[in-house]
C-alpha positions in Angstrom: 131.4 89.9 118.7 127.7 90.1 119.2 125.4 91.8 116.8 123.9 95.1 117.8 120.4 95.4 116.4 118.3 98.4 117.4 114.8 99.6 116.7 114.2 101.4 113.3 117.1 99.7 111.6 116.6 97.9 108.3 117.4 94.2 108.4 117.4 91.2 106.0 116.4 87.7 107.0 119.4 85.4 106.2 118.0 82.0 107.2 114.7 80.2 107.6 111.5 80.2 105.6 111.5 84.0 105.2 115.1 84.2 103.8 115.7 87.3 101.7 112.9 89.4 103.1 113.7 92.9 104.3 112.0 95.0 106.9 112.4 97.6 109.7 112.9 96.4 113.3 109.7 97.2 115.2 110.8 95.9 118.7 113.7 94.2 120.3 112.5 91.8 123.0 114.4 90.3 125.9 115.7 86.8 125.2 117.3 87.7 121.9 114.1 88.0 119.9 113.2 90.8 117.5 110.0 91.8 115.6 110.5 92.7 111.9 107.9 94.6 110.0 106.1 92.4 107.4 108.2 89.3 108.1 107.1 86.0 109.9 103.4 86.9 109.8 101.0 84.6 111.8 97.2 84.7 112.1 95.8 85.4 115.5 92.1 85.2 116.2 90.6 88.0 118.4 87.4 87.7 120.3 84.7 90.4 120.2 85.3 93.4 122.4 84.1 97.0 122.6 87.2 98.1 120.7 86.8 95.3 118.1 83.1 94.5 117.9 83.4 92.2 114.9 86.3 90.1 116.3 87.9 87.9 113.6 91.4 87.1 112.4 94.4 89.5 112.4 97.8 89.0 110.9 100.7 89.9 113.3 104.4 89.7 113.2 105.9 86.9 115.3 109.4 87.2 116.8 112.6 86.0 115.1 115.8 85.1 116.8 118.4 87.8 116.2 120.9 85.4 114.7 118.6 84.9 111.7 118.9 88.5 110.5 121.6 90.8 109.3 121.8 94.5 109.0 120.8 95.6 105.5 123.9 97.7 104.9 126.2 94.8 105.8 124.2 92.5 103.6 124.4 94.8 100.6 128.1 95.4 101.1 128.7 91.6 101.2 126.7 91.1 98.0 128.9 93.4 95.9 
């Protein structure tokens, strides 16, 4: 049975370097990847543009594989 993870659901990371962190799903990408708010942050460097005249570094979420997360309600029920 495949997991069904949708936008706006709360999930918990169950494996990897960010294990135990919770967050809301921002986006579900093709290829079984998801973006979770505040989890797996990476630093990207932006060049100067009219929209961003200073340029500089920005922290953004990087995608995680869906098998590394679990719905928060299932996680909490399993913990009890």
